[in-house]
C-alpha positions as CSV (number, residue, x, y, z in Angstrom):
1,M,109.8,105.5,112.8
2,T,112.2,105.9,109.9
3,T,113.2,103.7,107.0
4,Q,116.5,103.2,108.9
5,D,114.6,101.8,111.9
6,I,112.8,99.4,109.6
7,S,116.0,98.4,107.9
8,N,117.7,97.7,111.2
9,V,114.8,95.4,112.3
10,I,115.0,93.4,109.1
11,N,118.8,93.3,108.9
12,D,119.6,92.8,112.7
13,P,116.4,91.4,114.4
14,I,116.3,90.0,117.9
15,Q,114.1,87.3,116.4
16,T,112.5,86.5,113.0
17,I,109.7,83.9,112.7
18,L,108.2,82.5,109.6
19,D,104.4,82.6,109.3
20,S,103.9,79.6,107.0
21,K,100.1,80.2,106.8
22,R,100.5,83.7,105.4
23,K,103.9,83.0,103.8
24,N,105.7,86.0,105.3
25,Y,108.2,86.8,108.0
26,K,107.8,88.7,111.3
27,S,110.9,90.4,112.7
28,Y,111.3,92.6,115.7
29,N,113.9,94.7,117.5
30,K,114.0,97.5,120.1
31,T,114.6,101.0,118.6
32,K,116.6,103.9,120.1
33,N,113.9,106.5,120.1
34,P,110.4,104.9,120.1
35,P,107.5,107.3,120.0
36,Y,105.7,105.4,122.8
37,K,107.7,104.7,126.0
38,D,105.4,101.8,126.8
39,Q,105.8,100.2,123.3
40,P,109.5,100.2,122.5
41,Y,109.5,97.3,120.1
42,L,109.2,97.7,116.4
43,V,107.7,94.7,114.5
44,V,108.1,94.5,110.8
45,I,106.1,92.0,108.7
46,H,107.8,91.4,105.4
47,N,108.4,89.0,102.5
48,K,111.9,87.9,101.5
49,I,112.6,86.8,97.9
50,N,116.3,86.2,97.5
51,T,117.8,89.6,98.3
52,S,114.6,91.6,97.7
53,V,112.4,92.5,100.7
54,T,108.9,93.8,100.6
55,V,107.6,95.4,103.8
56,I,103.9,94.6,104.4
57,T,103.3,96.4,107.6
58,V,105.1,97.8,110.7
59,M,103.8,98.3,114.2
60,W,104.9,99.4,117.7
61,T,104.3,97.0,120.5
62,D,105.3,95.9,124.0
63,K,106.4,92.5,125.4
64,G,102.8,91.3,125.7
65,G,102.2,92.1,122.1
66,L,105.3,90.3,121.1
67,K,104.1,87.1,122.8
68,V,100.7,87.4,121.1
69,I,102.3,87.7,117.7
70,G,104.3,84.5,118.5
71,F,107.8,85.7,119.4
72,N,109.5,83.8,122.2
73,K,112.9,85.5,122.5
74,I,111.8,88.4,124.6
């Protein structure tokens, strides 16, 4: 994963959801060259304050993992 992959997920996600409990956002998108064929989706958990974004964590997952996290546009 590169910083460009992370930037693409934040700037052009398939879906972004607000986690009001943790007060952060979860975004995901499919990347061009995932390191795991069975986990092609990159999830980025981040904070947005105006135009500043702080990345909290990133992870690779599959469709089942996306559902567990709470995404519904799969």
